C-alpha positions as CSV (number, residue, x, y, z in Angstrom):
1,X,154.1,64.3,155.8
2,X,152.1,62.1,153.5
3,X,148.8,63.6,154.7
4,X,150.0,67.2,154.0
5,X,151.2,66.3,150.5
6,X,147.8,64.5,149.9
7,X,145.9,67.7,150.8
8,X,148.2,69.8,148.7
9,X,147.7,67.6,145.6
10,X,143.9,67.5,146.2
11,X,143.8,71.3,146.5
12,X,145.7,71.8,143.3
13,X,143.4,69.4,141.4
14,X,140.3,71.2,142.7
15,X,141.8,74.5,141.6
16,X,142.6,73.3,138.1
17,X,139.0,72.2,137.7
18,X,137.4,75.4,139.0
19,X,134.2,76.8,137.6
20,X,132.5,80.2,137.5
21,X,135.7,82.1,137.0
22,X,136.1,85.4,135.2
23,X,137.9,84.4,131.9
24,X,138.2,87.9,130.5
25,X,137.2,91.3,131.7
26,X,137.2,94.7,129.9
27,X,136.5,98.2,131.3
28,X,135.2,99.0,134.8
29,X,131.8,98.1,135.9
30,X,130.0,100.9,137.5
31,X,132.1,103.5,135.8
32,X,130.1,104.3,132.6
33,X,131.6,107.3,130.8
34,X,129.3,107.1,127.7
35,X,128.0,104.4,125.4
36,X,127.7,103.2,121.8
37,X,124.3,102.3,120.5
38,X,124.2,98.6,119.6
39,X,120.7,97.6,118.4
40,X,118.9,96.1,115.5
41,X,116.7,99.2,115.4
42,X,119.7,101.2,114.1
43,X,120.7,99.0,112.7
44,X,124.1,99.3,114.3
45,X,126.1,96.4,115.9
46,X,129.1,97.0,118.1
47,X,131.9,94.3,118.3
48,X,135.0,94.3,120.5
49,X,138.0,92.2,120.7
50,X,139.0,89.8,123.6
51,X,141.7,87.2,124.2
52,X,141.5,83.9,126.0
53,X,144.8,82.5,127.3
54,X,143.6,79.0,127.3
55,X,140.8,76.8,126.1
56,X,137.5,77.9,127.8
57,X,133.9,77.2,128.3
58,X,131.8,80.4,128.6
59,X,128.5,80.1,130.5
60,X,127.6,83.7,131.0
61,X,128.5,87.1,129.5
62,X,128.1,90.2,131.7
63,X,127.7,93.7,130.1
64,X,127.0,97.2,131.2
65,X,124.7,99.3,129.1
66,X,122.6,102.4,128.9
67,X,118.9,101.6,128.4
68,X,116.3,103.9,126.7
69,X,113.6,102.4,128.8
70,X,113.0,102.0,132.5
71,X,111.7,98.4,132.0
72,X,114.8,96.4,131.3
73,X,112.9,93.1,131.5
74,X,111.5,94.0,128.1
75,X,114.9,93.9,126.4
76,X,116.2,90.9,124.5
77,X,119.8,90.5,123.2
78,X,121.6,89.0,120.3
79,X,125.2,87.7,120.9
80,X,127.7,86.7,118.3
81,X,131.3,85.4,118.6
82,X,133.5,86.1,115.6
83,X,137.0,85.3,114.6
84,X,139.9,87.8,114.5
85,X,141.5,88.5,111.2
86,X,144.8,90.3,111.9
87,X,143.0,93.0,114.0
88,X,139.8,93.2,112.1
89,X,136.5,91.3,112.4
90,X,136.4,87.8,110.7
91,X,133.6,85.4,110.3
92,X,131.2,83.7,112.8
93,X,132.9,81.2,114.9
94,X,131.0,77.9,114.6
95,X,127.4,78.2,115.7
96,X,128.1,80.7,118.3
97,X,125.3,83.1,117.4
98,X,122.4,83.5,119.9
99,X,119.1,85.4,119.6
100,X,116.8,86.4,122.5
101,X,119.4,85.4,125.0
102,X,118.0,85.1,128.6
103,X,119.1,88.1,130.6
104,X,119.0,89.4,134.2
105,X,119.6,93.0,135.1
106,X,121.0,95.0,138.0
107,X,120.6,98.7,138.2
108,X,123.9,100.6,138.6
109,X,123.1,104.2,138.1
110,X,122.3,106.6,135.2
111,X,124.0,108.4,132.4
112,X,122.4,111.6,130.9
113,X,119.1,110.7,132.8
114,X,119.0,107.2,131.2
115,X,119.2,104.2,133.5
116,X,122.4,102.0,133.4
117,X,122.1,98.3,134.1
118,X,124.6,95.5,134.5
119,X,123.1,92.7,132.4
120,X,124.1,89.0,132.7
121,X,123.4,87.1,129.5
122,X,123.1,83.3,129.7
123,X,123.6,81.3,126.5
124,X,121.3,78.4,125.8
125,X,124.4,76.2,125.3
126,X,127.9,76.7,126.6
127,X,130.2,78.6,124.4
128,X,133.5,76.6,124.0
129,X,136.4,78.4,122.5
130,X,140.1,77.5,122.0
131,X,142.8,79.9,123.2
132,X,143.0,82.9,120.9
133,X,141.6,86.3,120.0
134,X,138.1,86.8,119.1
135,X,135.4,89.5,118.6
136,X,132.2,89.7,120.7
137,X,129.1,91.4,119.4
138,X,126.2,92.3,121.8
139,X,123.0,94.2,120.6
140,X,119.5,94.6,121.7
141,X,117.1,93.1,119.2
142,X,114.0,95.0,120.2
143,X,114.9,98.2,122.0
144,X,117.5,101.0,121.9
145,X,120.5,100.1,124.0
146,X,123.9,101.5,124.3
147,X,127.0,99.4,125.3
148,X,128.9,101.3,128.0
149,X,132.5,102.2,127.9
150,X,134.7,103.5,130.7
151,X,137.8,105.7,130.7
152,X,141.4,105.0,129.4
153,X,143.0,103.1,127.9
154,X,141.6,103.3,124.4
155,X,140.7,100.0,122.9
156,X,139.8,99.1,119.3
157,X,136.2,98.2,118.5
158,X,134.1,98.0,115.3
159,X,130.6,99.2,114.1
160,X,128.6,97.5,111.4
161,X,125.1,97.8,110.1
162,X,125.0,94.3,108.6
163,X,128.1,92.2,109.7
164,X,129.5,92.7,106.3
165,X,131.4,96.0,106.3
166,X,132.9,97.6,109.4
167,X,134.2,100.9,110.7
168,X,136.9,100.8,113.4
169,X,137.3,103.1,116.4
170,X,139.5,103.6,119.3
171,X,137.8,104.8,122.5
172,X,137.5,103.7,126.1
173,X,137.0,100.0,126.7
174,X,133.6,98.6,126.4
175,X,132.5,97.2,129.7
176,X,132.0,93.4,129.8
177,X,133.3,90.1,131.3
178,X,133.2,86.6,130.1
179,X,132.6,84.0,132.9
180,X,132.9,80.2,133.0
181,X,135.6,77.7,133.4
182,X,139.0,77.0,131.8
183,X,139.5,73.7,130.1
184,X,142.3,72.0,132.2
185,X,145.5,71.0,130.4
186,X,146.3,67.3,130.1
187,X,148.8,67.8,133.0
188,X,146.1,69.3,135.2
189,X,143.8,66.4,134.3
190,X,146.6,64.0,135.3
191,X,147.0,65.9,138.6
192,X,143.3,65.6,139.3
193,X,143.5,61.9,138.7
194,X,146.5,61.5,140.9
195,X,144.7,63.4,143.7
196,X,141.7,61.2,143.5
197,X,143.9,58.1,143.4
198,X,145.8,59.1,146.5
199,X,142.4,59.8,148.3
200,X,141.1,56.4,147.5
201,X,144.5,54.8,148.5
202,X,144.3,56.7,151.9
203,X,140.7,55.6,152.4
204,X,141.6,51.9,151.8
205,X,144.3,52.1,154.3
């Protein structure tokens, strides 16, 4: 009985400290309906809302988009995390603004004869955010790129030429996911410590 309880506690502790999880996902990957141009060449920057249910560390952002070129390795992306101001775009959150973010691309199909890629963006430093609602902006900084959206339900997003004034739209959800790890609550940390303590106790016996 003691051994079974020990395994359960250790399993719960490991789950509470898990990494690489999907923290938020919007839209359906592989189901591009159309796209909104988000590029410094417009200039037009698209931002969309997301909500984190707990404190989180984001180590990658995956987006689906329509490329104007068949050479996706030439693309570079800018990413910004902005606050939410009662349903509108607020100010930049901390120093969470990245230029030329490293990217890897996976071809998923085409839309109006333009290639569609699933792009994984990796920030140079982990993005740490408290639980709450934010806005994510992703834009190509050297090529024309369209951020894909899928079908229903309609989701609010914003368009801006300069991160100063915004226009708001309701359309299919932009396709993206935030990936990383949840910051464990104090109770989860205590659980992890208990599991490790019990393991050490059992080894000493």
